[in-house]
C-alpha positions as CSV (number, residue, x, y, z in Angstrom):
1,M,-23.4,18.4,21.1
2,S,-20.9,17.7,18.4
3,Y,-17.4,19.1,18.7
4,T,-16.4,22.4,17.1
5,F,-12.9,23.6,16.4
6,P,-12.6,27.4,16.4
7,K,-9.1,27.5,17.9
8,S,-7.8,25.0,15.3
9,V,-9.4,27.2,12.6
10,E,-7.6,30.2,13.9
11,L,-4.3,28.4,14.2
12,F,-4.6,27.0,10.7
13,A,-5.2,30.4,9.2
14,R,-2.2,31.8,11.1
15,A,0.0,28.8,10.0
16,Q,-0.7,29.5,6.3
17,R,1.1,32.9,6.7
18,S,4.4,31.1,7.6
19,I,4.2,27.3,6.8
20,A,3.7,26.4,3.1
21,A,0.1,25.3,2.8
22,G,-0.2,25.5,6.6
23,V,0.9,22.0,7.2
24,N,4.2,20.0,7.3
25,S,3.0,16.9,5.6
26,G,0.5,17.1,2.6
27,I,-1.8,14.4,3.8
28,R,-2.6,16.4,6.9
29,K,-4.5,18.9,4.8
30,M,-7.1,16.2,4.1
31,E,-8.6,16.5,7.6
32,A,-12.1,18.0,7.5
33,P,-13.4,20.4,8.6
34,V,-9.9,21.7,9.4
35,P,-6.5,20.2,10.1
36,L,-6.7,19.8,13.9
37,Y,-4.1,21.2,16.4
38,F,-3.5,19.1,19.5
39,D,-2.4,20.1,23.0
40,H,-1.6,16.7,24.6
41,G,-2.4,13.0,24.7
42,S,-2.6,10.3,27.3
43,G,-2.9,6.6,26.6
44,S,-5.7,6.1,24.0
45,R,-6.9,9.7,24.2
46,L,-6.0,12.9,22.4
47,F,-6.9,16.5,23.4
48,D,-7.1,19.3,20.9
49,V,-6.5,23.0,21.5
50,D,-10.3,23.5,21.8
51,G,-10.4,21.1,24.7
52,N,-12.1,18.3,22.8
53,E,-11.2,14.7,23.8
54,F,-10.8,12.0,21.2
55,I,-10.6,8.3,21.4
56,D,-7.7,8.0,19.1
57,F,-7.6,5.2,16.4
58,Q,-5.3,7.2,14.2
59,I,-2.6,6.8,16.8
60,G,0.2,8.7,15.1
61,Q,-0.4,7.0,11.7
62,G,0.3,3.7,13.6
63,A,3.5,4.9,15.3
64,I,2.0,5.3,18.8
65,L,1.7,1.5,19.5
66,Y,2.3,2.1,23.2
67,G,-0.3,4.9,23.6
68,H,0.2,8.6,23.9
69,A,2.9,9.9,26.4
70,P,3.7,6.7,28.2
71,K,5.5,7.7,31.4
72,G,8.3,5.1,31.0
73,M,9.2,6.3,27.5
74,A,9.0,10.0,28.6
75,D,11.4,9.2,31.5
76,A,13.8,7.3,29.2
77,I,13.9,10.2,26.8
78,A,14.3,12.8,29.6
79,K,17.1,10.9,31.2
80,Q,19.0,10.7,27.9
81,A,18.3,14.4,27.1
82,H,20.2,15.3,30.3
83,K,23.2,13.3,29.0
84,G,23.0,14.7,25.5
85,T,20.8,14.5,22.4
86,H,23.3,14.1,19.6
87,W,27.0,13.3,19.3
88,A,27.5,12.2,15.7
89,A,29.3,9.3,17.1
90,Q,28.6,5.9,18.8
91,S,26.9,5.0,22.0
92,E,26.2,1.8,23.7
93,L,22.5,2.4,23.2
94,E,22.8,1.6,19.5
95,I,24.2,-1.8,20.2
96,D,21.5,-2.4,22.9
97,V,18.8,-1.7,20.3
98,A,20.4,-3.7,17.5
99,E,20.8,-6.7,19.7
100,R,17.1,-6.5,20.7
101,L,16.1,-6.4,17.0
102,Q,18.3,-9.5,16.4
103,Q,16.6,-11.2,19.3
104,M,13.1,-10.4,18.0
105,I,13.1,-10.7,14.2
106,P,13.9,-13.8,12.2
107,G,16.7,-13.1,9.8
108,A,17.9,-9.9,11.5
109,E,21.6,-10.7,11.4
110,R,22.7,-7.2,10.8
111,V,21.2,-3.7,11.5
112,R,21.5,-0.1,10.3
113,F,19.6,2.9,11.7
114,N,18.1,6.0,10.0
115,N,15.6,8.7,11.0
116,S,12.6,7.7,8.8
117,A,11.4,4.7,6.9
118,T,11.6,6.7,3.7
119,E,15.3,6.8,4.1
120,V,15.5,3.1,4.9
121,V,13.6,2.3,1.7
122,L,16.2,4.2,-0.3
123,S,19.0,2.3,1.6
124,A,17.4,-1.1,1.0
125,L,16.9,-0.5,-2.8
126,R,20.4,0.8,-3.2
127,L,21.8,-2.2,-1.4
128,A,19.7,-4.6,-3.6
129,R,20.9,-3.0,-6.8
130,A,24.5,-3.1,-5.6
131,H,24.2,-6.7,-4.4
132,T,22.7,-8.0,-7.6
133,G,24.2,-5.6,-10.2
134,R,20.7,-5.2,-11.7
135,P,18.7,-2.0,-12.4
136,L,15.1,-2.8,-11.7
137,I,12.9,-2.9,-8.6
138,L,9.5,-4.7,-8.6
139,K,6.8,-3.2,-6.4
140,F,3.0,-3.6,-6.2
141,E,0.1,-1.2,-7.1
142,G,-1.2,0.5,-3.9
143,H,1.9,-0.3,-1.8
144,Y,3.4,2.7,-0.2
145,H,7.2,2.9,0.4
146,G,7.8,6.5,1.5
147,W,7.4,9.7,-0.4
148,S,10.6,9.7,-2.3
149,D,11.1,9.6,-6.1
150,E,11.4,5.8,-5.7
151,G,8.9,5.1,-3.0
152,L,5.7,6.4,-4.7
153,V,6.1,4.9,-8.2
154,G,2.8,3.2,-9.1
155,Y,1.3,3.9,-5.7
156,A,-2.2,5.3,-6.4
157,P,-2.7,6.2,-10.0
158,P,-6.1,7.4,-11.1
159,P,-8.2,4.9,-13.1
160,D,-7.7,6.6,-16.4
161,K,-3.9,6.2,-16.0
162,W,-3.7,2.6,-14.6
163,G,-2.1,1.1,-17.7
164,T,-3.2,-2.4,-18.8
165,E,-4.0,-5.4,-16.6
166,D,-0.7,-6.9,-17.7
167,D,1.5,-3.8,-17.5
168,P,0.4,-1.5,-14.7
169,T,1.6,2.1,-14.9
170,R,4.8,3.4,-13.3
171,L,3.2,6.8,-12.7
172,H,4.4,8.9,-9.8
173,P,1.8,11.2,-8.1
174,S,4.3,14.1,-7.7
175,Q,5.7,16.6,-10.2
176,G,9.4,17.2,-10.0
177,V,10.4,13.6,-9.9
178,I,13.5,12.5,-11.9
179,P,12.0,11.0,-15.0
180,E,14.6,8.2,-15.3
181,V,13.6,6.9,-11.9
182,L,10.3,5.7,-13.3
183,N,12.1,3.4,-15.7
184,T,13.9,1.5,-13.0
185,F,10.6,0.0,-11.7
186,V,8.3,-2.8,-12.7
187,V,4.8,-2.6,-11.2
188,A,2.7,-5.7,-10.5
189,R,-0.9,-6.3,-9.1
190,W,-1.1,-7.3,-5.5
191,N,-2.6,-10.7,-4.6
192,D,-2.1,-12.2,-8.1
193,P,0.7,-14.7,-7.8
194,E,0.5,-15.8,-11.6
195,H,0.6,-12.2,-12.7
196,L,3.7,-11.7,-10.5
197,R,5.4,-14.8,-12.1
198,Q,4.7,-13.3,-15.6
199,R,6.2,-9.9,-14.6
200,V,9.4,-11.6,-13.3
201,K,9.6,-13.6,-16.4
202,E,9.3,-10.6,-18.6
203,H,12.2,-8.9,-16.9
204,H,14.3,-12.0,-16.4
205,G,17.8,-11.2,-15.0
206,Q,17.0,-7.6,-14.6
207,I,15.2,-7.4,-11.3
208,A,17.2,-6.6,-8.2
209,A,14.5,-6.7,-5.5
210,I,10.8,-7.3,-4.9
211,I,9.5,-4.9,-2.2
212,F,6.1,-5.2,-0.6
213,E,4.0,-4.5,2.5
214,P,3.3,-8.0,4.0
215,V,-0.2,-6.7,4.8
216,L,-1.2,-3.9,2.4
217,C,-2.2,-1.5,5.1
218,N,-1.8,1.7,3.1
219,T,-4.6,0.8,0.7
220,G,-7.6,-1.1,2.1
221,C,-5.8,-3.3,4.7
222,M,-5.4,-6.3,2.3
223,P,-3.8,-9.5,3.7
224,P,-1.9,-11.6,1.2
225,V,-3.9,-14.3,-0.4
226,P,-2.7,-17.9,0.1
227,G,0.4,-18.4,-2.0
228,M,1.2,-14.8,-2.5
229,I,4.1,-14.5,0.0
230,E,5.3,-18.0,-0.9
231,T,5.4,-17.0,-4.6
232,I,7.5,-13.9,-3.8
233,R,10.0,-16.0,-1.8
234,E,10.2,-18.7,-4.4
235,L,10.8,-16.2,-7.3
236,C,13.4,-14.4,-5.3
237,D,15.3,-17.6,-4.5
238,A,15.1,-18.9,-8.0
239,N,16.1,-15.7,-9.7
240,G,18.6,-14.2,-7.3
241,I,16.3,-11.3,-6.3
242,V,16.4,-9.6,-2.9
243,M,13.1,-10.0,-1.0
244,I,12.4,-6.7,0.9
245,A,9.5,-6.6,3.4
246,D,8.4,-3.1,4.2
247,E,7.2,-3.5,7.8
248,T,6.9,0.2,8.5
249,I,3.3,-0.3,9.6
250,T,3.2,-3.9,10.5
251,G,6.5,-4.1,12.5
252,F,5.9,-5.0,16.1
253,R,2.1,-4.3,15.8
254,F,1.9,-8.0,14.7
255,G,4.1,-9.2,17.5
256,A,7.8,-9.1,18.5
257,G,8.7,-10.9,15.2
258,C,6.6,-8.5,13.2
259,A,4.2,-9.6,10.4
260,Q,6.9,-11.9,8.9
261,K,6.8,-14.2,11.9
262,F,3.0,-13.8,12.2
263,L,2.6,-14.9,8.5
264,G,5.5,-17.4,8.6
265,F,8.2,-16.1,6.1
266,T,11.7,-14.7,6.4
267,P,12.7,-11.9,4.0
268,D,16.2,-10.9,3.0
269,L,15.9,-7.3,4.2
270,T,13.2,-5.6,6.4
271,I,12.2,-2.0,6.7
272,L,11.1,-0.9,10.1
273,G,9.6,2.5,11.2
274,K,6.8,4.0,13.2
275,A,6.4,1.6,16.2
276,V,10.1,0.9,16.4
277,G,10.5,4.5,17.8
278,G,7.0,5.0,19.3
279,G,6.7,8.4,17.8
280,V,10.2,9.7,17.7
281,P,12.0,10.0,14.3
282,F,13.6,6.6,14.1
283,A,13.8,3.7,11.7
284,A,15.9,0.6,10.9
285,L,17.0,-1.6,8.2
286,V,17.6,-5.2,9.3
287,G,18.4,-8.4,7.4
288,K,20.7,-11.2,6.5
289,E,24.4,-10.4,6.8
290,K,25.3,-11.2,3.2
291,F,22.9,-8.4,2.0
292,F,24.8,-5.9,4.1
293,A,28.2,-6.8,2.6
294,K,28.4,-3.7,0.3
295,I,27.7,-1.4,3.3
296,I,30.2,-3.3,5.5
297,S,32.9,-3.0,2.7
298,G,32.1,0.7,2.1
299,Q,31.1,0.1,-1.5
300,V,27.6,1.3,-0.8
301,V,27.2,4.6,1.0
302,H,24.9,4.7,4.0
303,A,25.2,7.8,6.0
304,G,23.3,10.4,8.0
305,T,24.3,13.0,10.6
306,L,21.5,12.1,12.9
307,N,21.5,8.3,12.4
308,A,21.5,6.5,15.7
309,N,21.2,9.6,17.8
310,P,21.0,8.7,21.5
311,L,17.7,10.5,22.2
312,C,15.8,8.3,19.7
313,L,17.7,5.2,20.7
314,A,16.6,5.7,24.3
315,A,13.0,5.8,23.1
316,A,13.4,2.8,20.8
317,K,15.0,0.7,23.6
318,W,12.1,1.4,25.9
319,C,9.6,0.6,23.1
320,L,11.2,-2.8,22.2
321,D,11.4,-3.8,25.8
322,Q,7.6,-3.3,26.2
323,V,7.0,-5.7,23.2
324,I,9.5,-8.2,24.5
325,A,7.9,-8.2,28.0
326,L,4.5,-9.0,26.4
327,G,5.9,-12.3,25.0
328,D,3.4,-14.5,23.3
329,T,0.4,-12.5,24.7
330,H,1.0,-10.0,22.0
331,P,-0.8,-9.2,19.6
332,A,-3.8,-11.3,20.8
333,G,-5.2,-8.5,23.1
334,M,-5.2,-5.9,20.3
335,I,-6.8,-8.3,17.8
336,H,-9.6,-9.2,20.3
337,L,-10.4,-5.5,21.0
338,G,-10.2,-4.6,17.3
339,E,-12.4,-7.4,16.2
340,Q,-15.0,-6.1,18.8
341,L,-14.7,-2.7,17.3
342,M,-15.1,-4.0,13.8
343,A,-18.2,-6.0,14.7
344,G,-19.7,-3.0,16.5
345,L,-19.2,-0.8,13.4
346,C,-20.8,-3.5,11.2
347,Q,-23.8,-3.6,13.5
348,L,-24.1,0.2,13.4
349,A,-23.7,0.2,9.6
350,Q,-26.6,-2.3,9.3
351,Q,-28.8,-0.5,11.7
352,H,-28.5,2.8,9.8
353,E,-28.2,1.2,6.3
354,V,-24.7,2.6,5.8
355,P,-22.7,0.4,3.5
356,V,-19.5,0.2,5.6
357,L,-17.2,-2.8,5.1
358,P,-14.5,-3.2,7.7
359,Q,-11.5,-5.4,6.6
360,G,-8.4,-6.4,8.4
361,F,-6.9,-8.1,11.5
362,G,-8.5,-6.1,14.3
363,L,-5.2,-4.6,15.4
364,V,-5.3,-2.6,12.1
365,F,-8.3,-2.5,9.7
366,H,-9.8,-0.4,7.1
367,C,-13.4,0.7,6.6
368,T,-14.4,0.7,3.0
369,M,-17.5,2.7,2.2
370,L,-19.1,0.7,-0.6
371,K,-20.5,2.5,-3.7
372,P,-24.1,1.8,-4.6
373,D,-24.7,-1.6,-6.4
374,V,-21.1,-3.0,-6.0
375,E,-20.6,-6.4,-4.6
376,E,-19.6,-7.1,-1.0
377,G,-16.8,-9.5,0.1
378,P,-13.1,-9.1,0.6
379,I,-11.2,-6.5,-1.3
380,L,-8.0,-8.0,-2.7
381,N,-6.2,-5.4,-4.8
382,Y,-5.9,-1.6,-5.4
383,R,-8.0,-1.5,-8.5
384,D,-10.9,-3.4,-6.8
385,Y,-10.6,-1.0,-3.9
386,V,-10.9,2.1,-6.2
387,H,-13.9,0.5,-8.0
388,R,-15.7,-0.2,-4.8
389,H,-14.8,2.6,-2.3
390,D,-17.0,5.6,-2.1
391,A,-14.3,8.1,-0.8
392,P,-16.7,11.2,-0.6
393,R,-19.2,9.4,1.5
394,W,-16.5,7.9,3.7
395,A,-15.1,11.4,4.2
396,H,-18.6,12.6,5.5
397,L,-18.9,9.7,7.9
398,R,-15.3,10.2,9.1
399,R,-16.1,13.9,9.8
400,C,-19.2,12.8,11.8
401,L,-17.1,10.4,13.8
402,L,-14.5,13.1,14.5
403,E,-17.1,15.5,15.6
404,E,-18.3,12.9,18.1
405,G,-14.8,12.3,19.5
406,V,-13.7,9.2,17.5
407,R,-10.6,9.7,15.4
408,A,-9.7,7.4,12.5
409,I,-7.4,8.1,9.6
410,E,-8.9,10.1,6.7
411,R,-8.5,7.3,4.2
412,G,-10.4,4.9,6.4
413,L,-7.6,3.1,8.3
414,W,-8.1,2.3,12.1
415,F,-5.2,1.3,14.5
416,L,-5.5,-0.2,18.0
417,S,-2.8,0.5,20.5
418,L,-1.6,-1.3,23.6
419,A,-3.2,1.5,25.6
420,H,-6.7,0.8,24.3
421,T,-9.1,-0.9,26.7
422,Q,-12.5,-2.6,26.7
423,A,-13.9,0.7,28.1
424,D,-12.4,2.6,25.1
425,I,-14.1,0.2,22.6
426,D,-17.4,0.5,24.4
427,E,-17.3,4.3,24.6
428,A,-16.1,4.5,20.9
429,L,-19.0,2.5,19.7
430,K,-21.4,4.6,21.9
431,R,-20.0,7.8,20.2
432,A,-20.0,6.1,16.8
433,A,-23.7,5.4,17.1
434,K,-24.4,9.2,17.2
435,A,-22.0,9.6,14.2
436,F,-23.7,6.9,12.1
437,A,-27.2,8.3,12.9
438,R,-26.1,11.8,11.9
439,H,-24.4,10.6,8.7
440,A,-27.5,8.6,7.7
441,A,-29.7,11.6,8.2
442,E,-27.4,14.1,6.4
443,W,-25.7,12.3,3.6
444,K,-26.9,13.0,0.1
445,A,-25.0,11.6,-2.9
446,P,-23.6,14.1,-5.2
447,C,-25.7,14.6,-8.3
């Protein structure tokens, strides 16, 4: 029998009487049939308040690289909690974590800590503007860099507000944004090196930084096409632009050296979040020393009462030690299991005539639900994704999966963790078979 969620329904109704909209992050309200409430997790599994067990491929939006509630991490946090959670001062732990990041990541000559990747993005953009004396930031359609006034410019505009092919819109999805912020951005299309060259040329001498997700995980899980990263690096070097890699999702998932080492490039600054703290509020900015000069001199303000608090540092130290210990065996294991899961989902899709197209590296991938009569093949940019993805139909399949105990992210993203096993993949596909069969029987396209 498919899962039901009466206790979550009850708690969500109660939450709306105290918490604005009943949730503490707007995206969580997307979950159907109701935003779920969880009691505990263990490894690859999550258990909700109704006693339902899920094989979890949402995995804390990618933060739980090490699985739910790993004992070593819990012990490290507990040990530190007995010593103190916050001093608004220094501890040896912050040096321990910074030195590990230097060891692991190419170009990580200096480090600063924050509590979220959104904060780190703001720090990186401020540094880039101060370093170059220039006003503009170039970013790409569909790339997500936190929820701030700056981070969401041009993220996911509706088709009727895209702007032209040559000049994509700088629209922000939220009201209440400082209007002038939008004018400090240039938006380019992802995976179009020649278009990028043209955008940089149009704003010659005005661009402080190019910021990007090395693999566009937030929209369709799109790897860079050949020459894309190389073009960014070339343009940054030739024009004195700061190259900023946002590895909030890809950091440590793609190995100890992150996606930059996996793909073979070295940015000037790197944003780290999610897996660096394994589920605690912790993030870092790392990069070449010369780009930290304005922070070192005090000319750029970088502050935060809870920055580098010892509780989160204890968790981060444990997390990084796990990745270091894996050595060159990581991320091959997650890739192998993820590719099996992708292949199994493809087989179920063909069996039940459901037009699902998985795309990605296995360790993180996206399931696009193709609209009728659109072409198959890789999706390379945000506009192509919107043209081809049938979001309402995916939402129905995702709900069927959830009610059979397989949990993926609402927008179609799947994460593997180091806790997932072959048995998890086999069981997930067995459960998914029921979900695909139910979806195929129930789905009716809107009139």
